[in-house]
N, C-alpha and C positions, 0 to 999 in steps of 0.2 A: 967863381964862386961854379958847380955844380951842376947846372939843369935840372930840373926835377918838375917828373908831374908824381903827384904823390894823386891814387889816385881811389879813393873808397867802391869799397862792394859789397854786394850786399842781393838780401834777395829783396823780395817789394814790404813794401811797409817794416824795414826796420833799422830805420833813425839816420841814411847817410843824406838827405839833405836837410834837416834837419839840423845833422853836427858841419855839417860844411857852413849851415849861413850860423850856423853860435862862433865855429868858430872866425869866418867873416868878424860878427859881430866885438868879441871878444880883443881880434887885431885889434881895429881900431877906440878900442875905450885902454887898452895897455899903453897905441902908440899914438894920441890924440896930433900929433903932430904929421902922422901919414898924413899923403894923398890921396884923397879912393874915389873911381870917378861913380857918378850917382849907381847907386843899382836900380838892373830891365829885372821893371818887376811884372813873368806872368806868373798866377795864378799864385804866389806865394814867393813861387824859387829865387833865384840870384843872379844874377851873369854881369861881374864889377872887375874893377883893376883897383888893391892898392898899391902904392907907390911908399918902399920904408927905406929912407936911404938910399935909397937912390937901385933898391931894385922894386920891380914890377911881379905880386906875385898876383897869379886870376885863381875866380874861386868864380866853376858853375856845378848851380846846386840839381843840376834836370837831368837825368842820369836812367831812365828808362829810352829799354828799345826805337822806340817811336819819337820820340822826346827834342830838344835839337840840339844832343848833342851829335845828333843822326843829322837830325832835317837839315838842321843852319849853322852843321861843319862849321861852333861852336869854339869847342879845340885851336881848330885851325886857324880862328877871327882871335885865340890866346895866344898864338905860337909865333906866329905867323908876322910881326911887324908891317911886310908889305902888303899886305893879305887884307891889314887893320889895322892902319898908322892909331887910330886910337885908345887901341886895347889890346894888340900884340906884341910878338917883342920880350911876353912874359918870365922871368929866366924861372921862377919858380910856380904851375899854376894845380892847385884841386879843386878834384871831379867829385862825381859820382858813378857810378858804374852796375853792375848787375853782378854778378857772379860767373856768366862766361857769353856771350855770343859776342850782337854788335858791337855793344859799349863796345868791350873786356879789348873787339878787334884795332879800336880805334883810338884806345888811348896805346895801345901798340904801334899804331900808322902811322901821328904823331910822334907818338916817340925816336922813332928809326929815324924819320923825316927831317925833323929840329934838333936833330941830337938828345934827345934830353934822356936821363937817368928815371926810371918809374920805382915810388914807393907802394908797392900793395895794401895796402887797411883794412879790415874788414871792420863792420859797422858795429862800433858793441851791443850787443842785442838781448836781450831773458825772456820768456816768455811769460815770466812772474817780478822779476824785479823792477824799479820804477825804474822808468824809458824815460826821463830828463834829468835823472842824476845821473844817469848810463851815456845819454849824449854831452852831457856838464865835460864826460873824462874824458872824452871823444875826441871833443873841442878842444880841449886842452893839451891832449893827448901833438893834436896835428901843429899848435900854438909850438909846442915845443920840437916836432920837427922844421919846426920854416926855418924858428931858430939858429937853431945847431948846420940848417944847410947854408941861412945867410954868414955863419960866424967859422963857418969852410970846419965843425965838429963834422959833418958826417962829406 
């Protein structure tokens, strides 16, 4: 299996975090036998892992420039088992980033250092269409990619 970071990028308030949280919820609903670490909740965001058929999947929904992805090095915590035994060693990491800057550089740094491929996906956003439906579609898209990675299609 190709270790992969799926980075959901976009501007502020475009549904990145909501999409990641929905993908997490959908994964747990679809695979009730998955083993998941409790959600670490900071203002409605998640930092968690799920193990599905021996594959560890990490979720980090904070992706703003001054958020814990930078201040607490959470991508490293998800990638590096030696750094964080409870959460590290993820085969797949789903995270939020902005379109440029510190968070994008952090994804590139972790991918390079720990041998991850990177898939960049923009958030599904429209100023006039139903935000909830777009977030749900994007979350299901992420699940499809996760499953394709697990079964070796990608």
